[in-house]
Every structure is written in structure tokens, then in C-alpha cells.
C-alpha positions as CSV (number, residue, x, y, z in Angstrom):
1,M,-8.8,-10.8,-31.6
2,S,-5.8,-10.5,-28.8
3,D,-6.7,-7.3,-27.8
4,V,-10.7,-8.7,-27.0
5,L,-8.5,-12.1,-25.3
6,N,-6.4,-10.0,-23.2
7,E,-9.3,-7.9,-21.9
8,A,-11.4,-10.9,-21.3
9,Y,-8.5,-12.8,-19.4
10,G,-7.8,-9.1,-17.4
11,V,-11.9,-8.9,-16.6
12,V,-11.5,-12.8,-15.2
13,Q,-8.2,-12.3,-13.5
14,C,-9.8,-9.6,-11.5
15,K,-12.8,-11.7,-10.4
16,E,-11.3,-14.8,-9.3
17,C,-8.5,-12.4,-7.5
18,P,-9.7,-12.4,-3.7
19,W,-8.9,-8.3,-3.9
20,Y,-11.8,-8.5,-5.9
21,K,-13.5,-4.5,-5.8
22,S,-11.0,-4.0,-3.0
23,C,-7.9,-3.0,-5.0
24,V,-5.6,-0.8,-3.1
25,I,-5.9,-0.5,1.0
26,P,-3.9,1.3,3.0
27,M,-1.3,-0.5,5.4
28,K,-1.9,-0.8,9.0
29,F,1.0,-0.3,11.3
30,T,1.4,0.2,15.0
31,A,4.2,0.9,16.9
32,E,4.3,-2.5,18.5
33,D,4.5,-3.5,14.7
34,I,7.3,-1.4,14.4
35,R,9.1,-2.4,17.9
36,R,8.7,-6.4,16.6
37,Q,9.9,-6.0,13.2
38,L,13.1,-4.1,14.5
39,E,13.7,-7.1,17.8
40,Q,13.1,-9.5,14.8
41,S,16.0,-7.6,12.6
42,A,18.2,-6.9,15.1
43,P,18.2,-10.0,17.3
44,G,20.6,-9.1,20.0
45,V,18.9,-5.4,20.9
46,D,16.4,-5.3,23.0
47,I,13.3,-2.8,22.5
48,S,11.3,-3.5,25.6
49,Q,8.8,-2.2,27.6
50,Q,11.6,-0.9,29.2
51,A,12.0,1.9,26.2
52,D,12.1,5.4,27.1
53,F,9.7,7.7,26.1
54,S,11.5,9.0,23.0
55,I,11.7,5.8,21.1
56,Q,8.5,5.1,21.8
57,N,7.8,8.2,20.3
58,L,9.8,7.8,17.1
59,L,8.0,4.5,16.8
60,S,5.0,6.0,16.9
61,S,5.8,8.5,14.5
62,M,7.0,5.8,12.3
63,A,3.9,4.1,12.0
64,T,2.2,6.8,11.4
65,A,4.2,7.9,8.6
66,A,3.8,4.3,6.5
67,Q,0.2,4.6,7.0
68,N,0.3,7.5,5.3
69,S,2.6,7.0,2.6
70,L,2.2,2.9,2.1
71,L,-0.6,1.0,0.2
72,E,-1.4,-2.7,0.2
73,S,-2.6,-3.8,-3.3
74,C,-3.9,-6.3,-5.5
75,P,-0.7,-7.8,-8.1
76,I,-3.1,-7.8,-10.6
77,F,-3.5,-4.1,-10.3
78,I,0.4,-3.0,-9.6
79,D,1.0,-5.2,-12.9
80,R,-1.3,-3.1,-14.7
81,L,-0.3,-0.1,-13.3
82,R,3.7,-1.2,-14.2
83,S,2.8,-2.3,-17.4
84,S,0.3,1.0,-18.4
85,P,2.4,4.1,-17.8
86,K,-0.1,6.0,-19.5
87,L,-3.1,4.9,-16.8
88,A,-0.7,5.5,-13.8
89,Q,-0.5,9.5,-15.4
90,R,-4.0,9.0,-15.4
91,L,-4.7,8.1,-12.0
92,K,-2.3,10.6,-10.6
93,E,-3.6,13.5,-12.3
94,M,-7.3,12.3,-11.4
95,M,-6.0,12.3,-7.7
96,Q,-4.1,15.5,-8.1
97,N,-7.4,17.2,-9.3
98,W,-9.9,15.5,-6.9
99,G,-12.9,17.5,-6.2
100,K,-11.5,20.5,-8.5
101,E,-14.4,19.3,-11.1
102,E,-17.2,20.2,-8.8
103,E,-16.0,23.8,-8.4
């Protein structure tokens, strides 16, 4: 009986969640976002418009790398992945085999 209640609770949690039906989205970073973050974390350092091309290129590369590796996700989805290693493994396998079923 507790399994049924847990399942129902999970469904209700999802339907009330502001992330409903969009559990995971890629995070969006720009070079400007990273520059602002660096300025906030190091108050004495000025990374202003005077920054040379190599620093701008580095910031742009960091923004691209962040977009390709970080996701923003629903806290319920994250909790479910952490509490169920089998679910996480199944999702990983599905992504690794994406498109192979059609061949």
C-alpha cells in the first residue's frame, strides 16, 4: 500500500512543480555572464571592456563549455535520480543508444 501512496505522491509532486513537463533544460551562459561572475568573486580585479582578446576568447570558450556540460533541472527529478541508481543507469544507456534502435 505504501508503494501506491509513494507513486501517487510523486505524480502530485510533479504536477504541482513549476518545472512540470520540462524537467531538464540546458543552462545558458554567455561570456558576459562569466565576466560578471568573476568580477563578483574577485572584487579587486577589473575585467572590464579593456580586457585583451585572449581573455575574451577564454571567457567565450568557458561559456561554450558550460553550455555543453551543465543542465538545470527540477529538484524532484534530481532527487529521483539520486535515490535510484538504476533509473540513472537506464537513462544513461538510453542516451548512449539513441538512434541505434532505428538501424
